[in-house]
C-alpha positions in Angstrom: 82.5 132.4 103.7 83.6 131.5 100.1 85.3 128.7 98.2 87.4 128.6 95.2 88.1 126.0 92.4 91.7 125.8 91.3 93.2 124.3 88.1 97.0 124.1 88.2 98.9 123.3 85.1 102.7 122.9 84.9 103.8 124.2 81.5 106.5 123.0 79.2 108.5 125.7 77.3 106.1 125.1 74.4 103.2 125.4 76.7 104.5 128.7 78.0 104.8 130.0 74.4 101.2 128.9 73.7 99.7 129.6 77.1 96.5 131.0 75.6 95.9 127.7 73.9 96.2 126.0 77.3 93.8 128.5 78.8 91.4 127.9 76.0 91.5 124.1 76.5 90.9 124.5 80.3 87.9 126.8 79.7 86.6 124.5 77.0 86.6 121.7 79.5 84.7 123.8 82.0 82.2 124.8 79.3 81.8 121.1 78.4 81.0 120.1 82.0 78.3 122.8 82.1 76.7 121.4 78.9 76.8 117.8 79.9 74.1 116.3 82.1 75.2 115.5 85.7 76.7 112.0 85.7 74.8 109.8 88.2 77.4 107.0 87.6 80.3 109.2 88.6 78.7 110.3 91.8 77.8 106.7 92.7 81.4 105.6 92.1 82.7 108.3 94.4 80.0 107.5 97.0 80.9 103.8 96.9 84.6 104.3 97.3 84.4 106.9 100.1 81.9 104.8 102.0 84.1 101.7 101.8 87.2 103.8 102.7 85.3 105.2 105.7 84.1 101.8 106.9 87.6 100.2 106.7 89.6 103.3 107.6 93.1 102.4 108.8 94.4 103.5 112.2 96.1 106.9 112.4 98.3 108.7 114.9 96.2 110.2 117.7 97.8 113.7 117.2 96.8 113.7 113.5 93.3 112.6 114.2 92.7 115.1 117.0 94.1 118.0 114.8 91.8 116.9 111.9 88.7 116.7 114.1 89.5 120.1 115.7 89.6 121.8 112.3 86.3 120.1 111.3 84.6 121.6 114.3 84.7 124.9 112.5 83.0 123.5 109.4 80.5 120.8 110.6 78.0 120.1 113.3 79.5 118.0 116.1 77.7 114.9 115.0 79.3 115.2 111.5 82.9 116.0 112.3 84.1 112.5 111.5 82.0 111.5 108.5 81.1 115.0 107.2 84.3 115.7 105.2 84.5 112.2 103.8 81.1 110.7 102.8 79.0 111.7 99.8 75.7 111.2 101.5 73.1 113.2 99.6 72.9 113.3 95.8 71.7 116.7 94.6 72.2 117.1 90.9 70.7 120.6 90.9 73.2 121.8 93.6 76.1 120.2 91.6 74.9 121.9 88.5 74.7 125.2 90.3 78.3 125.0 91.4 79.5 124.0 87.9 77.6 126.9 86.4 79.2 129.3 88.9 82.6 128.8 87.0 82.4 131.9 84.8 85.0 134.1 83.1 83.9 137.1 85.2 85.0 135.4 88.5 88.1 133.8 87.0 91.7 134.9 87.8 94.6 133.5 85.9 98.1 133.5 87.4 101.0 132.9 84.9 104.4 132.4 86.6 107.7 132.2 84.8 111.2 133.6 85.3 111.2 134.6 81.6 108.9 137.6 82.5 111.4 139.2 84.9 112.3 142.1 82.5 108.8 143.0 81.5 107.1 143.4 84.9 106.1 146.9 85.9 104.7 146.5 89.5 106.2 145.4 92.8 104.4 144.0 95.9 105.4 145.7 99.2 106.2 142.6 101.4 108.8 140.7 99.4 109.4 143.2 96.6 108.3 140.6 94.1 107.9 142.0 90.6 104.6 141.4 88.8 102.2 142.8 86.3 98.4 142.6 85.8 96.1 142.9 82.9 92.4 143.0 82.5 91.6 140.0 80.3 87.9 139.6 81.2 86.6 140.4 77.7 89.1 138.0 76.1 88.2 135.2 78.6 84.5 135.9 78.0 84.9 135.6 74.2 86.8 132.3 74.6 84.3 131.0 77.0 81.3 131.8 74.7 82.9 130.1 71.8 85.6 127.8 73.1 85.9 125.9 69.8 86.4 129.0 67.6 89.7 128.7 65.8 90.7 125.8 68.1 92.8 123.0 66.8 91.7 120.5 69.5 88.5 118.4 69.3 86.6 119.5 72.4 84.1 116.7 71.8 86.7 114.4 73.3 86.4 116.2 76.7 84.0 114.2 78.9 83.6 112.4 82.2 86.1 109.7 83.1 85.2 106.2 81.8 83.7 103.5 84.1 86.3 102.8 86.8 87.6 99.2 86.4 89.4 99.4 89.8 86.4 99.8 92.1 86.6 97.5 95.1 84.2 94.5 95.0 85.6 91.9 97.4 85.2 93.3 100.9 85.0 90.3 103.2 87.8 90.0 105.8 89.3 86.5 105.9 89.8 84.7 109.2 93.0 85.8 110.9 93.5 83.0 113.5 96.1 80.2 113.3 98.2 81.8 110.5 101.9 82.3 110.4 103.0 85.7 111.8 105.9 86.1 109.3 106.1 86.0 105.5 106.9 82.8 103.8 108.5 82.0 100.4 105.7 81.0 98.0 107.6 81.1 94.6 111.2 80.6 93.8 112.2 79.8 90.3 113.8 81.3 87.2 112.4 84.8 86.8 110.8 85.2 90.2 111.1 85.1 93.9 108.0 85.9 95.9 107.1 86.1 99.6 103.6 86.3 101.1 102.0 87.0 104.4 98.3 86.7 105.0 96.8 89.4 107.3 96.8 88.4 110.9 96.3 91.8 112.6 94.0 94.2 110.7 90.2 94.1 110.2 90.5 95.5 106.7 90.0 93.9 103.2 93.2 95.4 102.0 96.4 94.2 100.3 99.8 95.7 99.8 102.2 94.7 97.0 105.9 95.6 96.6 108.0 94.5 93.6 111.2 95.0 91.7 111.9 94.1 88.0 115.6 93.5 87.6 117.0 94.3 84.1 120.6 93.8 83.0 120.3 94.7 79.4 122.8 97.1 77.7 125.2 97.0 80.7 122.8 99.4 82.5 124.7 99.0 85.8 127.8 100.6 84.5 126.7 102.9 81.6 125.3 106.3 82.6 123.9 106.9 79.1 121.8 103.7 79.4 120.6 104.8 82.9 119.6 108.2 81.5 117.7 106.5 78.6 116.0 104.2 81.1 114.9 107.2 83.1 113.5 108.9 80.0 111.8 105.6 78.9 110.1 105.2 82.3 109.0 108.9 82.4 107.4 108.5 79.0 105.6 105.3 80.1 104.3 106.9 83.3 102.9 109.9 81.3 101.0 107.5 79.0 99.8 105.5 82.1 98.7 108.6 84.0 95.0 108.1 83.2 95.1 104.6 84.7 96.8 106.0 87.8 94.1 108.6 88.1 91.4 106.0 88.0 93.3 104.0 90.6 93.5 107.0 92.9 89.7 107.3 92.6 89.5 103.7 93.9 91.5 104.5 97.0 94.7 102.8 95.7 98.0 104.2 96.6 100.5 103.5 93.8 104.1 104.2 92.9 106.4 103.3 90.0 110.1 104.3 90.0 113.5 103.0 89.2 116.9 102.5 90.7 120.2 101.6 88.9 119.2 98.3 87.4 115.6 97.7 88.5 112.1 99.2 88.1 110.2 99.1 91.3 106.4 99.3 91.9 104.1 99.2 94.8 100.4 99.4 95.4 98.2 99.3 98.5 94.5 99.5 98.9 91.5 97.2 98.6 92.2 93.6 97.6 90.8 93.2 94.0 91.6 96.9 93.2 95.3 96.4 94.0 95.6 93.1 92.1 93.8 94.6 89.0 96.1 97.7 89.0 99.3 95.6 89.4 98.3 93.3 86.6 97.5 96.2 84.3 100.7 98.2 85.1 102.8 95.0 84.6 101.1 94.2 81.3 101.6 97.8 80.0 105.1 98.2 81.4 106.5 95.0 79.9 104.9 95.6 76.5 105.5 99.3 76.2 106.9 100.5 72.8 107.4 104.0 71.5 105.4 104.9 68.4 105.9 107.7 66.0 103.2 109.9 67.6 105.2 109.7 70.9 107.9 112.1 69.5 106.1 115.1 71.0 106.0 113.4 74.4 109.7 112.6 74.0 110.6 116.2 73.3 108.6 117.3 76.4 110.3 114.8 78.7 113.7 115.6 77.2 113.2 119.3 78.0 112.0 118.5 81.5 115.0 116.2 82.1 117.5 118.9 81.0 115.7 121.4 83.2 115.9 119.1 86.2 119.6 118.4 85.7 120.3 122.1 85.3 118.2 123.0 88.3 120.0 120.3 90.4 123.2 122.1 89.9 121.6 125.1 91.7 120.2 123.1 94.7 121.3 123.9 98.2 125.0 123.2 98.8 124.4 120.4 101.3 122.0 118.6 98.8 124.7 118.8 96.0 127.3 117.6 98.5 125.2 114.6 99.6 124.6 113.6 95.9 128.4 113.8 95.3 129.0 111.5 98.3 126.4 108.9 97.2 127.8 108.9 93.7 131.4 108.5 94.8 130.6 105.7 97.1 127.9 103.8 95.2 128.5 104.1 91.4 131.0 105.3 88.9 130.9 109.0 89.3 129.5 111.1 86.4 129.3 114.9 86.9 125.9 116.5 86.1 127.4 118.5 83.2 128.5 115.2 81.6 124.9 113.9 82.0 123.6 117.0 80.3 126.0 116.4 77.4 124.6 112.9 77.0 121.0 114.1 77.2 121.7 117.0 74.7 122.7 114.4 72.1 119.7 112.1 72.6 117.2 111.8 69.8 113.8 110.2 69.5 115.3 107.5 67.2 117.8 106.7 69.9 114.9 106.1 72.3 113.0 103.9 69.9 116.0 101.8 69.4 116.7 101.7 73.1 113.1 100.5 73.7 113.7 97.6 71.3 116.9 96.5 73.1 116.0 97.1 76.8 113.7 95.2 79.1 114.2 92.0 77.1 115.0 89.7 80.0 113.7 90.2 83.5 113.8 88.8 87.1 111.2 89.9 89.5 111.1 90.0 93.3 107.8 90.4 95.2 106.1 90.5 98.6 102.4 90.4 98.9 100.7 91.0 102.3 97.1 91.3 103.2 93.6 89.9 103.0 94.1 87.0 100.6 95.3 83.4 100.8 98.7 82.0 99.8 97.0 80.1 97.0 95.4 83.3 95.7 98.7 85.1 95.9 100.5 82.4 94.0 97.8 82.2 91.3 98.0 86.0 90.9 101.8 85.8 90.4 101.6 82.9 87.9 99.2 85.1 86.0 101.6 88.0 86.2 104.4 85.9 84.7 102.2 84.9 81.8 101.2 88.6 81.3 104.8 89.6 81.2 105.7 87.1 78.5 109.5 87.9 78.8 112.5 85.6 78.9 113.5 85.0 82.5 116.7 85.8 84.3 118.0 83.7 87.1 118.7 85.1 90.6 122.4 84.5 89.9 122.3 87.0 87.0 121.3 89.9 89.2 124.1 92.4 89.5 125.4 92.7 93.0 126.6 96.3 93.7 129.3 97.1 96.2 130.3 100.2 98.1 133.7 101.9 97.7 135.6 101.3 100.9 138.0 103.9 102.3 141.4 102.9 103.6 141.8 102.6 107.4 143.1 106.0 108.7 142.6 107.7 105.4 141.3 111.3 105.0 140.4 113.0 101.8 138.7 116.3 100.9 136.7 117.2 97.9 135.9 120.9 97.4 133.6 122.5 94.9 132.4 126.1 94.3 128.7 126.5 94.4 127.4 127.5 90.9 124.4 129.5 92.2 125.9 132.9 92.7 122.9 134.1 94.7 123.3 131.4 97.3 125.4 132.7 100.1 125.5 129.4 102.0 128.5 127.2 102.4 128.2 123.5 103.5 130.3 120.7 104.7 129.6 117.0 104.8 132.1 115.1 107.0 131.6 111.4 106.2 133.1 108.8 108.6 133.0 105.3 107.1 132.9 102.4 109.5 132.8 99.0 107.7 130.5 96.3 106.5 129.3 95.7 110.1 127.6 92.6 111.5 124.2 92.8 113.0 125.3 93.7 116.5 127.7 96.4 115.3 124.9 98.0 113.3 122.8 98.3 116.4 125.7 99.7 118.4 125.9 102.3 115.7 122.2 103.1 116.1 122.8 103.7 119.8 125.9 105.8 119.0 123.9 107.9 116.6 121.3 108.6 119.3 124.1 109.5 121.7 125.7 112.0 119.4 122.8 113.5 117.4 121.3 115.9 119.9 124.7 117.2 121.3 126.0 117.8 117.8 122.9 119.9 117.0 122.9 121.7 120.4 126.6 122.7 120.3 127.0 123.7 116.6 123.5 125.0 115.9 122.0 126.2 119.2 125.1 127.5 121.0 127.5 128.4 118.2 124.7 129.4 115.7 126.7 128.1 112.7 123.6 127.5 110.6 120.0 126.3 110.5 120.8 123.0 108.9 123.0 121.0 111.4 122.8 117.3 112.0 124.8 114.1 112.6 123.2 111.1 111.0 123.9 107.3 110.9 124.0 106.3 107.2 124.3 103.0 105.4 125.5 102.8 101.8 124.3 99.3 100.9 126.0 97.1 103.6 128.7 99.6 104.7 128.0 101.6 107.9 129.0 105.2 108.4 128.1 108.6 109.9 127.6 112.0 108.2 128.0 115.3 110.0 126.3 118.0 107.9 126.3 121.8 108.4 125.1 124.4 106.0 125.9 128.0 107.0 125.7 131.6 105.8 128.0 132.8 108.6 131.0 130.6 108.1 133.0 129.1 105.3 133.4 125.3 104.7 136.9 125.0 106.1 135.8 126.6 109.4 132.8 124.2 109.5 135.0 121.3 108.8 137.3 122.2 111.7 134.4 122.7 114.1 133.1 119.2 113.3 136.6 117.8 114.1 136.9 119.8 117.3 133.4 118.8 118.5 134.2 115.1 118.1 137.5 115.4 119.9 135.9 117.3 122.8 132.7 115.1 123.0 134.7 111.9 123.5 135.0 112.7 127.2 131.3 113.4 127.6 130.4 110.0 126.1 132.6 108.4 128.7 130.8 110.0 131.6 127.3 109.2 130.6 125.5 107.6 133.6 123.9 104.2 133.3 120.4 105.8 133.7 121.2 108.3 130.8 122.4 105.4 128.7 119.3 103.3 129.4 117.1 106.2 128.3 119.1 106.6 125.1 118.6 102.9 124.3 114.9 103.2 125.0 114.8 106.1 122.6 116.4 104.0 119.8 113.8 101.2 120.4 110.9 103.7 120.2 112.3 105.3 117.0 113.3 102.2 115.2 110.2 100.1 115.8 107.0 102.1 115.6 103.7 100.2 115.7 102.4 99.0 112.3 99.1 100.8 111.8 98.3 99.5 108.4 98.9 96.4 106.2 101.1 98.6 104.0 103.3 99.6 106.9 103.7 96.0 108.0 104.5 94.8 104.4 107.0 97.5 103.7 108.9 96.6 106.9 109.2 93.0 105.6 110.1 94.4 102.1 113.1 96.2 103.5 114.5 92.9 104.7 114.1 91.5 101.2 115.8 94.5 99.6 118.7 94.0 102.0 118.9 90.3 101.3 118.7 89.7 105.0 115.2 88.0 105.3 115.1 88.5 109.1 111.4 88.8 109.4 111.5 88.5 113.2 113.9 91.4 113.3 111.9 93.6 115.7 112.0 91.2 118.7 115.6 90.0 118.0 116.9 93.6 117.7 115.1 94.8 120.8 116.7 92.0 122.8 120.2 92.9 121.4 119.7 96.6 122.0 118.8 96.0 125.7 122.1 94.1 126.1 124.3 96.8 124.5 126.7 98.4 127.0 128.1 101.9 127.3 131.6 100.5 126.8 130.6 99.1 123.3 129.4 102.5 122.3 132.5 104.2 123.6 134.7 101.7 121.6 132.7 102.4 118.4 133.0 106.2 118.9 136.8 106.0 119.2 137.1 103.6 116.3 134.9 105.6 113.9 135.8 109.2 114.8 139.0 109.3 116.8 141.7 106.6 116.6 142.0 105.8 112.9 138.9 107.2 111.1 138.2 106.6 107.4 137.1 110.1 106.6 135.9 111.8 103.4 134.9 115.5 103.6 133.0 117.4 100.9 133.2 121.2 101.1 130.8 123.3 99.1 
């Protein structure tokens, strides 16, 4: 057998122009690793984290575990199929050095991929007729490798092992789990913060999960697309500068994420107790004090280029994806076409972003849930520390902007049609959206059952029997608090008007089949909804995110699972038939998007 060592680099336009500089830098790093002594400390850190992760491994699905073990049988003795791929058991610096020294220019292949080469490729592979070219660069690589610093503008002395990892787990004791509340409780509620906490009562793991949102109202961000685009750019630049910290966190078995929605930055982290708390404190400190400096202009230009490229590429997505974005934009926010967003981005300068950074994130309100292997006092102390680290003026909960969904008139029907810009895409698509209403709890669950009733027949008739397309589904959707259903078909054999008519005909004909469902069939459908909606929590993170969704929806129904199971078991076939007629037949609120 053999193995290979891959280095994958996503290039900017400038990086593509200077790809030999990028290759030289990569080879310089390899050469530097060969020159440095083997780092005992780095091996010990990896050994420590993998051993802890193995000892406190979360439960997994049986199918995933059995598949993994089956693959491992080909690679390890039977006694090592569980621990073999995970644990760093034997430290052998000579073997490590041997593998590092095997990275030589004579066994190095470089693949450079770009659409800009399409007119200069002279070969074609026989399976997919993909154009390519090849060149013997072995002597050039050898020359670079032998003297990687020759004529090189970067200081290769900066290349080294990662620093000491500040996120390594230290506190590993599992706290007692008996006699504790089995639902989250409110531990902080004051200007600037609302926080819920649940101490672990189920899992024998020294782990914690944190989910948070930072609400920001500055610069009328909720209604101004230009501010939203600047906020995205600002966060992209922050994340690039924070990337090394995230890398160190990943080496400590912390799963992290930072993103944003219309008027909030969201973050979450899960992993070992002190590691998660340390990362959350650091990202909050850096996030709330982040300022752009003059040397960040190159980073700005890179992110600007990437944002433009992403916007342009989004206009060439599959038709159903573009249609779904149109639907979300029309229902949830003031609609701004992608071409208008591009115009805003095209005029954006680094000076604009510097000024934006001074005027944005000035006042904040945070919302948290912490779940895991720590006490309520420890969680509260951590959050108090976070508020001091942030050092920002505080918003009140009443200042948070409450968004609404555009409601369609009863009995209304509208159609939006757009020509797909990608001339090479032969697909058409239709999204038939049927809005219900801001339903109460029972009605939401009736709609869950209705979705289960209609989903498989919709696919079977329009995909399997009529062969209209590979992408066919009917789904229950919720735009904030407004219920609805989307019937989606993407097809290369039929146009959008025909697809639209087939959705209408299917719904009309299927009404009779809903009415003749037997009680036994209906009971199995309800059981299917319960099994799908309420999977067993296998980790602290899964349990915490389930509670977090109730906080996001402002419902705070932390005993939702048992309540909803009880309601579902009482839903009748007649309730579902009534909902079907109301939503799809009698006086539907319908909006179709034809692509």
